[in-house]
C-alpha positions in Angstrom: -25.6 79.4 97.6 -27.3 79.9 94.3 -25.9 81.4 91.1 -26.9 84.8 89.8 -29.8 84.3 87.3 -29.3 85.8 83.9 -32.5 87.8 84.1 -31.1 89.9 86.9 -28.6 91.7 84.6 -30.8 91.7 81.5 -33.3 94.4 82.4 -32.4 98.1 82.8 -34.0 100.2 85.5 -36.1 103.3 85.0 -35.2 105.8 87.7 -35.7 109.5 88.1 -33.7 112.6 88.7 -35.4 115.7 90.1 -34.4 119.0 88.4 -31.2 120.4 89.9 -30.4 117.0 91.6 -28.0 114.3 90.5 -29.4 111.0 89.2 -29.8 108.1 91.7 -26.2 107.4 92.2 -24.1 107.6 95.4 -24.4 110.7 97.4 -25.6 112.1 100.7 -29.0 113.1 99.3 -30.1 109.5 99.5 -29.7 109.4 103.3 -32.6 110.2 105.6 -34.2 109.3 108.9 -35.8 105.9 109.3 -38.8 107.6 111.0 -40.8 106.3 114.0 -43.8 104.2 113.1 -47.2 106.0 113.5 -45.5 109.4 113.0 -47.7 111.9 111.3 -47.0 112.5 107.6 -46.6 116.3 108.0 -44.7 119.2 106.5 -42.4 119.1 109.5 -41.3 115.6 108.6 -40.9 116.2 104.9 -37.2 116.7 105.1 -36.7 113.2 106.5 -38.9 111.4 104.0 -36.3 110.7 101.4 -36.4 108.3 98.5 -39.5 107.0 96.8 -42.8 108.9 96.6 -45.2 107.9 93.9 -45.2 106.6 90.3 -45.3 109.3 87.5 -45.6 107.7 84.1 -42.7 105.2 84.0 -40.5 107.2 86.4 -40.1 107.5 90.1 -40.4 110.9 91.8 -37.7 111.4 94.4 -38.2 113.6 97.4 -36.0 116.5 98.4 -33.0 116.1 100.7 -32.6 117.1 104.3 -34.0 120.5 105.3 -33.5 121.5 108.9 -36.3 124.0 108.7 -38.8 121.3 107.6 -40.1 123.1 104.5 -42.8 121.4 102.5 -42.0 118.9 99.8 -41.3 120.5 96.4 -43.9 119.8 93.8 -41.7 119.6 90.7 -41.8 117.7 87.5 -39.4 114.8 87.0 -38.0 113.3 83.9 -37.3 109.6 83.3 -33.7 108.6 83.0 -33.1 105.1 81.6 -29.9 103.6 82.9 -28.5 100.1 82.1 -27.6 99.8 85.7 -27.6 101.9 88.8 -24.8 102.3 91.3 -25.4 102.9 95.0 -23.7 102.4 98.4 -20.6 104.4 97.4 -20.3 102.6 94.1 -19.7 99.2 95.7 -23.0 97.7 94.6 -25.2 97.6 91.5 -29.0 97.7 91.7 -30.8 95.4 89.2 -34.3 94.3 88.6 -34.4 91.2 90.7 -36.8 88.2 90.9 -40.2 87.8 92.5 -39.4 84.5 94.2 -38.5 83.4 96.7 -39.9 86.0 99.0 -37.6 87.6 101.5 -33.9 88.4 101.3 -32.0 85.6 99.5 -28.3 85.5 99.2 -27.2 84.5 95.7 -23.9 84.3 93.9 -22.8 87.9 93.6 -25.5 89.6 95.7 -28.8 89.5 97.4 -32.3 89.3 95.9 -35.1 91.1 97.8 -38.8 90.2 97.2 -41.8 91.3 99.2 -45.6 90.9 98.6 -47.8 94.0 98.6 -50.9 94.1 96.5 -52.1 97.5 97.6 -49.0 99.6 97.5 -48.6 102.2 94.7 -44.9 102.6 95.3 -42.1 100.9 97.3 -38.5 101.3 98.2 -35.8 99.2 99.8 -34.1 100.8 102.9 -30.6 99.7 103.8 -29.0 100.3 107.2 -25.7 99.9 108.8 -26.1 98.8 112.5 -24.8 102.2 113.6 -27.3 104.1 111.4 -30.1 101.8 112.6 -29.3 102.8 116.2 -29.3 106.4 115.2 -32.6 106.0 113.4 -31.3 106.8 110.0 -31.5 105.1 106.7 -28.1 104.5 105.2 -29.3 104.1 101.6 -32.8 104.0 100.1 -33.4 102.3 96.8 -36.6 103.2 94.9 -38.3 100.3 93.2 -39.7 101.0 89.8 -43.2 99.6 89.2 -42.3 98.6 85.6 -39.1 96.6 86.3 -39.2 95.9 90.1 -42.8 94.5 90.3 -44.2 91.2 89.1 -47.8 90.8 89.9 -48.1 91.8 93.5 -44.5 91.2 94.4 -41.9 94.0 94.5 -38.3 92.8 94.0 -34.8 94.1 93.5 -31.3 92.5 93.2 -28.4 94.3 94.9 -25.2 93.0 93.3 -22.2 93.4 95.6 -21.1 93.1 99.2 -23.9 93.7 101.8 -22.2 92.0 104.7 -23.3 93.4 108.1 -26.1 95.4 106.5 -29.8 95.4 107.5 -32.9 96.2 105.6 -36.6 97.2 105.6 -39.1 98.7 103.3 -41.2 101.8 102.7 -44.5 101.5 101.1 -46.7 104.3 99.7 -50.4 104.1 98.9 -53.7 104.8 100.4 -53.9 105.5 104.2 -57.6 104.8 104.8 -58.3 102.7 107.9 -62.0 102.6 107.0 -61.0 100.7 103.9 -58.5 98.5 105.7 -55.4 100.3 104.2 -52.5 101.6 106.4 -49.8 102.6 103.8 -47.6 105.2 105.4 -44.4 106.3 103.7 -43.1 107.7 106.9 -42.6 104.2 108.2 -39.8 101.7 107.5 -41.4 98.3 108.1 -39.9 94.8 108.7 -40.0 92.2 106.0 -42.3 89.3 107.2 -39.7 87.0 105.8 -36.7 88.5 107.6 -34.7 85.7 109.3 -33.5 87.9 112.2 -35.0 91.2 113.4 -32.6 93.8 114.9 -33.6 96.6 117.3 -32.6 96.6 120.9 -29.8 94.3 122.0 -30.5 93.8 125.7 -33.6 92.2 127.2 -35.7 94.7 129.1 -33.6 97.7 128.3 -35.2 100.5 126.2 -33.5 102.0 123.2 -32.0 105.5 123.0 -34.0 108.1 124.7 -36.0 105.4 126.6 -37.7 104.4 123.3 -39.5 101.0 123.8 -40.2 100.7 120.0 -36.9 101.8 118.3 -36.6 101.3 114.6 -36.3 97.6 113.6 -34.7 96.1 110.5 -34.1 92.6 109.1 -30.8 90.8 108.8 -29.4 90.4 105.3 -28.4 86.7 105.0 -25.0 85.5 103.9 -24.6 83.1 101.0 -23.2 80.5 103.3 -23.8 79.1 106.8 -21.0 78.8 109.4 -23.0 76.6 111.8 -21.8 73.1 112.4 -24.8 70.8 113.0 -22.3 67.9 113.8 -24.4 65.4 111.9 -27.7 66.3 113.8 -30.7 64.4 112.5 -34.4 64.4 113.6 -35.1 62.0 116.5 -38.5 61.2 115.1 -39.9 59.6 118.2 -43.3 58.0 117.8 -45.7 60.6 119.4 -47.1 57.9 121.8 -43.7 57.7 123.5 -43.3 61.4 124.3 -43.2 63.0 127.7 -43.6 66.8 127.1 -42.2 69.5 129.3 -43.7 73.0 128.6 -41.0 75.6 129.5 -40.2 79.2 129.1 -36.8 79.7 127.7 -35.8 82.8 129.7 -37.6 81.7 132.9 -35.8 78.3 132.9 -32.4 79.7 133.9 -32.9 83.4 134.7 -33.0 82.9 138.5 -29.7 83.4 140.2 -29.9 79.9 141.7 -29.4 78.4 138.2 -25.7 79.3 138.5 -25.3 79.4 134.7 -22.9 81.6 132.9 -25.6 83.2 130.6 -28.9 83.1 132.6 -32.1 83.5 130.6 -30.6 82.6 127.2 -30.5 79.7 124.8 -26.9 79.0 125.9 -28.0 79.1 129.6 -30.7 76.6 128.9 -28.3 74.2 127.3 -26.4 73.7 130.5 -29.6 72.5 132.2 -30.7 70.0 129.5 -29.1 67.1 131.5 -31.5 67.8 134.3 -34.5 67.4 131.9 -33.0 64.1 130.7 -32.7 62.9 134.3 -36.3 64.0 134.9 -37.4 61.6 132.2 -38.4 64.3 129.7 -37.8 63.5 126.0 -39.6 66.6 124.5 -39.6 70.3 125.4 -42.4 72.6 124.2 -40.9 76.1 124.2 -43.2 79.0 124.9 -42.9 81.6 122.1 -39.3 82.1 120.9 -40.2 84.2 117.8 -39.2 87.8 117.9 -41.5 89.9 120.2 -41.1 93.0 122.2 -40.9 92.4 125.9 -41.4 96.1 126.5 -44.7 96.2 124.6 -46.6 97.5 127.6 -43.7 99.2 129.4 -44.2 102.8 128.0 -47.6 103.0 129.7 -47.0 100.7 132.7 -44.3 98.7 134.4 -45.5 95.5 133.0 -43.5 93.3 130.7 -44.6 91.0 128.0 -42.9 88.0 129.5 -44.7 85.1 127.9 -44.2 86.4 124.4 -47.6 85.7 122.8 -47.3 88.9 120.7 -45.2 88.1 117.6 -43.4 90.7 115.5 -41.7 88.3 113.1 -42.3 84.6 112.7 -39.0 83.7 111.0 -36.7 85.4 113.5 -35.8 83.8 116.8 -36.1 86.0 119.9 -32.8 87.9 119.6 -32.7 89.0 123.2 -32.9 85.4 124.4 -29.3 85.0 123.1 -26.1 85.8 124.9 -24.9 87.6 121.8 -28.0 89.9 121.4 -27.8 91.8 118.1 -24.1 91.0 117.6 -23.2 90.0 114.1 -26.6 91.3 112.9 -28.4 88.6 114.7 -26.6 85.6 113.2 -25.1 84.7 116.6 -28.6 84.5 118.0 -29.7 82.2 115.2 -26.7 80.0 115.8 -27.4 79.9 119.6 -30.9 78.7 118.9 -29.5 76.0 116.6 -27.0 75.0 119.3 -29.9 74.6 121.8 -31.7 72.3 119.3 -28.6 70.3 118.5 -27.6 69.8 122.1 -31.2 68.8 123.0 -31.2 66.2 120.3 -27.8 64.8 121.6 -29.6 64.2 124.9 -32.6 62.5 123.2 -34.9 65.5 123.7 -37.1 66.8 120.8 -37.9 70.5 120.5 -41.4 71.7 119.8 -42.1 75.4 119.3 -45.2 77.2 120.5 -46.2 79.4 117.5 -48.8 82.2 117.5 -50.2 82.5 114.0 -53.5 83.8 115.3 -52.5 87.5 115.8 -49.5 89.8 115.9 -48.0 92.6 118.0 -49.6 95.2 115.8 -52.9 95.0 117.7 -56.0 96.9 116.6 -56.3 100.2 114.7 -54.6 101.9 117.6 -51.5 99.7 117.4 -48.1 100.3 115.9 -47.3 99.8 112.2 -44.4 97.4 112.4 -44.6 95.0 109.5 -47.7 93.3 108.1 -50.0 96.3 108.6 -47.7 98.6 106.7 -47.1 96.1 103.9 -50.6 95.0 103.1 -53.1 95.2 106.1 -56.1 93.9 104.2 -54.2 90.8 103.2 -52.7 89.8 106.5 -55.5 90.6 108.8 -59.2 89.5 109.0 -61.2 92.7 108.4 -64.8 93.7 108.5 -66.3 95.6 105.6 -65.4 99.0 107.1 -61.9 98.1 108.0 -62.5 97.0 111.6 -60.3 94.3 112.9 -62.0 91.0 113.8 -60.7 90.0 117.3 -61.1 86.2 117.6 -57.7 86.2 119.3 -58.7 88.6 122.1 -55.5 90.6 121.4 -56.8 93.2 119.0 -56.4 91.6 115.6 -56.8 88.2 113.9 -54.3 86.8 111.4 -56.0 86.1 108.1 -54.7 82.5 108.0 -56.7 81.1 105.1 -56.0 83.9 102.7 -53.9 82.3 99.9 -50.9 84.6 100.5 -51.0 84.3 104.3 -51.3 80.5 104.3 -48.3 80.3 101.9 -46.4 82.5 104.3 -47.2 80.3 107.3 -46.2 77.1 105.5 -43.0 78.8 104.3 -42.2 79.8 107.9 -42.9 76.3 109.3 -40.7 74.7 106.7 -37.9 77.1 107.5 -38.0 76.2 111.2 -38.0 72.5 110.3 -35.3 72.5 107.6 -33.0 75.3 108.7 -33.5 75.3 112.5 -34.2 71.5 112.9 -37.2 71.8 115.3 -39.3 68.7 115.6 -42.8 70.1 115.7 -45.2 72.9 116.6 -47.9 73.7 119.1 -50.3 76.2 117.5 -51.7 78.8 120.0 -55.5 79.4 119.6 -55.3 77.1 116.6 -59.1 77.3 115.9 -58.5 80.7 114.3 -56.6 78.8 111.6 -59.9 77.0 110.7 -61.9 80.2 110.2 -62.7 81.6 106.8 -60.5 84.5 105.7 -61.7 88.0 104.7 -61.9 87.0 101.1 -63.9 83.9 101.8 -67.0 84.1 99.7 -68.3 81.9 96.9 -67.4 84.4 94.1 -63.9 84.8 95.3 -63.3 81.1 95.9 -65.4 79.5 93.1 -65.8 82.3 90.7 -69.6 82.4 91.0 -72.3 82.4 93.7 -73.2 79.1 95.3 -76.8 78.7 96.2 -77.2 78.2 100.0 -73.6 79.0 100.8 -73.6 81.1 103.9 -69.8 81.1 104.5 -68.6 84.5 105.6 -65.5 86.0 107.2 -64.6 84.0 110.3 -66.9 81.1 109.7 -65.4 77.8 110.8 -64.5 75.7 107.8 -64.8 71.9 107.6 -61.7 71.6 105.5 -59.6 74.8 106.1 -57.1 75.3 103.3 -54.2 76.2 105.7 -54.7 73.0 107.7 -55.0 71.0 104.5 -51.7 72.5 103.2 -49.8 71.8 106.4 -51.2 68.3 106.7 -50.3 67.3 103.2 -47.0 69.1 103.0 -44.1 66.7 102.3 -42.0 68.3 105.0 -44.5 69.3 107.6 -46.5 66.1 107.5 -43.7 64.3 109.3 -43.4 66.6 112.3 -45.5 66.9 115.5 -48.5 69.2 115.0 -50.4 70.1 118.1 -53.5 72.3 118.1 -54.8 74.4 121.0 -58.3 73.7 119.6 -60.1 76.8 120.8 -60.0 80.6 120.4 -61.1 83.7 122.2 -64.1 84.0 119.9 -65.9 81.1 121.5 -64.9 78.4 118.9 -64.1 75.2 120.9 -63.0 72.2 118.8 -61.4 69.8 121.3 -62.1 66.4 119.7 -63.3 68.0 116.5 -60.3 69.9 115.1 -59.8 69.2 111.4 -56.9 66.7 111.7 -56.2 64.5 108.6 -55.3 61.9 111.2 -52.1 63.9 111.8 -53.0 66.7 114.2 -53.1 66.2 118.0 -54.7 68.5 120.5 -54.2 70.0 123.9 -56.9 68.1 125.6 -58.6 70.8 127.7 -61.4 68.3 128.5 -58.9 65.9 130.1 -57.7 68.8 132.3 -61.1 69.7 133.5 -62.4 66.2 134.2 -59.2 65.1 136.0 -59.2 68.2 138.2 -62.9 67.5 139.1 -62.4 63.9 139.9 -59.1 64.1 141.9 -60.6 66.8 144.1 -63.5 64.6 144.9 -66.4 66.1 142.8 -69.3 63.6 142.3 -70.3 62.5 138.8 -66.8 62.2 137.2 -65.8 58.6 137.7 -66.9 57.6 134.2 -65.3 60.6 132.6 -62.1 60.0 134.5 -62.0 56.5 133.2 -62.4 57.8 129.6 -59.4 60.1 130.3 -57.3 57.2 131.5 -58.0 55.4 128.2 -56.9 58.3 126.0 -60.3 60.0 125.6 -61.8 57.6 123.0 -65.1 59.5 123.3 -63.3 62.4 121.7 -60.9 60.8 119.2 -61.9 57.2 118.3 -64.8 58.0 116.0 -62.8 60.3 113.9 -60.1 57.7 113.3 -57.6 59.2 115.6 -55.6 57.4 118.3 -54.8 58.0 122.0 -51.6 59.8 121.2 -53.7 62.5 119.5 -54.6 63.6 123.0 -52.0 65.8 124.7 -53.0 65.2 128.4 -52.2 68.0 130.9 -53.5 69.2 134.3 -51.6 72.5 134.4 -49.9 74.7 131.7 -48.4 78.2 131.6 -51.7 79.9 131.8 -53.8 79.0 134.9 -52.7 77.8 138.3 -49.5 75.8 138.7 -49.8 72.4 140.2 -49.0 73.6 143.7 -51.4 76.5 143.4 -54.1 74.2 142.1 -54.2 72.5 145.6 -53.6 75.7 147.5 -56.0 78.3 146.3 -59.8 78.3 145.6 -59.5 81.8 144.1 -57.1 83.7 141.8 -54.9 86.5 143.2 -54.0 88.6 140.1 -53.9 92.1 141.6 -50.2 92.4 140.8 -51.2 92.4 137.1 -52.6 95.8 137.5 -56.1 94.9 136.2 -58.0 94.8 139.6 -58.0 91.0 139.5 -60.3 91.0 136.4 -57.9 89.1 134.2 -57.3 85.4 134.2 -59.6 82.5 134.4 -62.3 82.5 137.1 -63.3 78.9 136.6 -60.2 77.0 137.8 -61.7 73.8 139.3 -59.1 74.1 142.1 -59.4 73.1 145.8 -57.2 74.4 148.6 -57.6 71.2 150.6 -59.3 73.0 153.5 -57.3 76.3 154.0 -56.7 79.1 151.6 -53.1 80.1 150.9 -49.6 78.8 151.5 -49.8 79.2 155.3 -51.8 76.2 156.5 -51.9 73.4 159.1 -49.7 70.3 158.8 -52.6 68.0 157.9 -53.6 70.4 155.0 -50.0 70.5 153.7 -49.8 66.7 153.8 -53.1 66.4 151.8 -51.7 68.9 149.3 -48.6 66.8 148.8 -50.8 63.7 148.2 -53.0 65.6 145.7 -50.0 66.9 143.7 -48.8 63.3 143.4 -52.3 62.0 142.5 -52.4 64.4 139.6 -49.0 63.4 138.4 -49.9 59.7 138.7 -53.0 60.3 136.6 -50.9 62.0 133.9 -48.4 59.2 133.7 -50.8 56.2 133.7 -53.2 57.8 131.1 -53.1 56.7 127.5 -52.1 59.6 125.3 -49.2 62.0 125.6 -48.5 63.5 129.1 -47.4 67.1 129.4 -46.5 69.0 132.5 -45.3 72.6 133.1 -41.9 73.8 134.1 -41.5 73.8 137.9 -44.5 71.6 138.7 -42.2 68.8 139.4 -41.0 70.6 142.6 -44.2 72.4 143.5 -43.5 75.9 142.0 -46.0 78.5 143.2 -47.0 81.8 141.7 -48.9 82.9 144.8 -52.3 82.2 143.3 -51.7 84.3 140.2 -53.1 82.4 137.3 -52.2 84.8 134.5 -48.5 85.8 135.0 -47.9 87.0 131.4 -46.5 90.3 132.5 -43.9 89.5 135.2 -40.2 89.2 134.6 -39.2 88.0 138.0 -39.1 85.1 140.4 -42.8 84.2 140.0 -42.1 83.1 136.4 -38.5 81.8 137.0 -37.6 78.2 137.6 -36.4 78.1 141.2 -33.4 75.8 141.3 -33.0 76.4 145.0 -36.6 75.4 145.6 -36.1 72.3 143.6 -33.4 71.2 146.0 -35.7 72.0 149.0 -38.6 70.0 147.4 -36.5 67.1 146.2 -39.1 64.6 147.5 -41.7 65.7 144.9 -39.1 66.0 142.2 -37.9 62.5 142.9 -41.4 61.2 142.7 -42.1 62.9 139.4 -38.9 61.7 137.9 -39.6 58.1 139.0 -43.1 58.2 137.6 -42.0 59.4 134.1 -39.4 56.6 134.0 -42.0 54.1 135.2 -44.3 55.1 132.3 -41.5 54.5 129.8 -40.9 51.0 131.3 -44.5 50.0 130.8 -45.4 49.1 127.3 -49.1 49.2 128.2 -49.0 52.9 129.2 -48.2 54.2 125.7 -50.4 52.2 123.4 -50.7 52.9 119.7 -54.5 52.3 120.0 -57.2 52.4 122.6 -57.1 49.6 125.1 -59.7 46.9 124.9 -61.1 44.4 127.4 -58.5 41.9 126.3 -55.9 43.6 128.4 -57.8 46.3 130.5 -60.1 45.4 133.3 -62.0 47.8 135.6 -62.4 47.4 139.3 -64.2 48.9 142.2 -63.6 48.4 145.9 -64.0 44.7 144.9 -62.2 43.3 141.8 -64.3 43.2 138.6 -67.0 45.4 140.1 -66.5 49.0 139.0 -68.8 51.7 140.3 -69.8 54.2 137.7 -72.6 55.8 139.7 -72.9 59.6 140.2 -71.5 59.3 143.8 -68.6 57.1 143.0 -65.2 58.5 143.8 -63.2 55.4 143.2 -61.7 54.2 139.9 -59.3 51.2 139.6 -58.0 49.1 136.7 -55.6 46.4 136.0 -53.6 46.3 132.7 -51.6 43.5 131.1 -48.1 44.6 130.2 -45.5 43.0 128.1 -42.6 44.1 130.4 -44.3 44.2 133.8 -46.7 41.3 133.3 -49.6 43.2 134.9 -50.1 46.4 136.9 -52.9 47.5 139.1 -53.8 51.2 139.5 -56.4 52.7 141.8 -57.5 56.2 142.7 -59.5 56.9 145.9 -60.8 60.5 145.6 -63.1 60.1 148.6 -62.6 61.9 151.9 -62.8 58.4 153.5 -60.1 55.7 153.5 -60.8 52.4 151.9 -59.6 48.8 151.9 -59.7 47.5 148.4 -59.8 44.0 147.1 -57.2 43.0 144.5 -57.8 40.7 141.5 -56.9 37.1 142.2 -53.9 35.9 140.2 -53.0 32.3 141.2 -49.3 31.7 141.4 -48.6 35.5 141.7 -48.8 38.2 144.3 -49.3 41.9 144.1 -46.4 44.0 145.3 -46.8 47.8 146.1 -44.7 50.2 144.0 -46.5 53.6 144.4 -48.6 54.9 147.2 -49.2 58.6 147.4 -50.6 58.2 150.9 -47.1 57.3 152.2 -44.4 59.9 153.1 -41.3 60.1 150.9 -39.3 58.0 150.0 -41.9 55.3 150.6 -44.3 57.0 148.1 -42.3 55.2 145.4 -40.5 52.0 146.4 -37.4 51.8 144.2 -35.3 48.6 144.2 -32.3 50.5 145.8 -34.3 51.8 148.8 -32.4 50.4 151.8 -35.4 49.2 153.8 -37.7 48.4 150.8 -38.3 44.8 152.0 -39.3 46.0 155.4 -41.7 48.6 153.9 -43.4 45.9 151.8 -43.5 43.5 154.8 -45.5 46.0 156.8 -48.4 45.4 154.4 -47.9 41.7 153.9 -50.9 40.7 156.1 -53.1 42.8 153.7 -51.4 41.6 150.5 -51.6 37.9 151.6 -55.3 38.4 151.7 -55.4 40.2 148.3 -56.2 43.4 150.0 -54.7 46.9 150.2 -55.5 49.8 152.5 -55.8 53.3 150.9 -55.9 56.7 152.6 -58.4 59.2 151.5 -57.3 61.2 148.4 -54.6 58.8 147.4 -53.5 56.6 144.5 -51.6 53.4 144.3 -49.8 51.3 141.7 -49.1 47.6 142.3 -47.0 45.2 140.2 -47.7 41.5 139.7 -44.8 39.3 140.9 -44.3 35.5 141.0 -45.4 34.1 144.4 -42.2 32.8 145.9 
């Protein structure tokens, strides 16, 4: 809690009184409807457009009060009234000049300071709501901001001295409404502060507001000068990134299914009760799909589809309120505390929390989208625009966030700092991160350098070698110490895997790893060498730039695309339920159904699919770099061949706890593989492996086959804890007997063989008949040989020869 600065009470406000009206003190004339966004600014609405209109000399013209007949706004002169202070809210609060920094609503000693950036607005007002008035779509009090005293540079500010507990806020802005010029100022809208720490509208997930409204009025939570949350001594875990095993999960989907048997399914609290499962699985980091405030009913008014994934942000500071058991209770503070509780409890179990953040676009869409926040505050600042106001669409979602604009990049850095310092998250995965490397709308030599630069062809959207935003994040004293993961491509065709500007800090979702591993494991010729590169941490992508294996986030499946089970079940996508005639989703999936299309297949096909799922998981866990797998893949979750389930709030996107029990064999295998990786010092190296410890093999030891027709890759690796391990992949349709490296005084003992049925696919020490299972292959092992089925993988450990 900070003290009230002296400047807040030192400057009088210039306000206005319309003839025949009282001055701007308490009274019902200040109340008015909050208005729907995108409503026409017409005479029929004039009675509801209370408060600020436009600057006249040094005064503020105040509109007329409620008029049920909707008469046109009166055009009358106003006279300036200079007052040392202004009372509002029933006399309980004083309205003072305020400060331009920090941006947002800041609780200070004695009141709250409000500050918001808007360069293009000609007038502004602060709108205050009680929760009941917000639900009724009415503004409780509207405070006009005087351009002389409530504006510093391009920041509008005001200090409300007094008690604002359980109040909410938003802003109105007046100015030019000219889409062809990139301006969308509309005084009929109350917009959300980009810096609001909680956004309040509907309280229950999937339930429209009054009258079936999917977009009811929203407002920001006014913070308290103190925090009631007990972190219980929580500190960052700070795992070295090379030691992570990442689990990508959807917060709601994780516990929403009835089989989860949690008290609050689909919530932060519900997920907490399942964290022990993740610990047992061997996961030490969760990557949460978007948990910023978004509208799950975004598409609902025109279809029955839901925005389930959440890649359509309304506010980047607010946690998703309807992911909390408390909803909008306590003005969203309970939701904030629930998210904090999730992070705290994850840390107690040794699990870091990474957030998937979507700074490439917002929910406001293109010129036909709603005016919610950024667009109504300063559209030309926050979005990447063409000369005639058109929205660049590098995101594929209608607009592109203007990331490298000075104001926007400061906003993004402030937001990331908040989630690290206040919410204790451990890092971020940046969706379509290549957009953050593109030049902003203001990017031209005159704007940046003050004069033309000969030969400089940089224009809006041009990829920058040293993007200012990435530079700021990378060198920030707070953010430089957290995990930073880029999805290094965008919908505009920019693909930067291996080339993302990194400052030796940024890692990447390695999409090339995914594609190569899929090709090799399903038996496509020509990928043996590429697969070996993937096993080494993709040095062909990262070594020359000074990065390490752990800069590669290795994955085979993620939230978008086929699940692991569907990858081995379907050759084609089946997205008709999305309502887009199967046109949406990726067509190039690199999948293989193992001989028959769909879930209903013969026994031999199903056995092959089980082997293939295990083969993919083995490749993830023995590769240098950071393994990541998607929620449910450990038990074989299927989405019925739908590879783009963004719009389904039902079982297809829910973790099936009942299916996990039915498929316990695969879940056991995956859990044992993650733990094996942690036991092996050699599988999480800080640098790329060299010939001193890594040796490649073919069907015969020391003779690797890198030809175009090779479908066999094997290696042995010296390990400080295991001594040495041998790993082989046979992606051929033919079985093979492989020769093992000679190690005098030692013998090779099988540990993993995906060609065997469970539980013999992973031979744990506590397996009752483990010795017998090993003895069955002793005649091969005694001759330094091992038989492999087609499409199988093995791991052997070196043991002293007794």
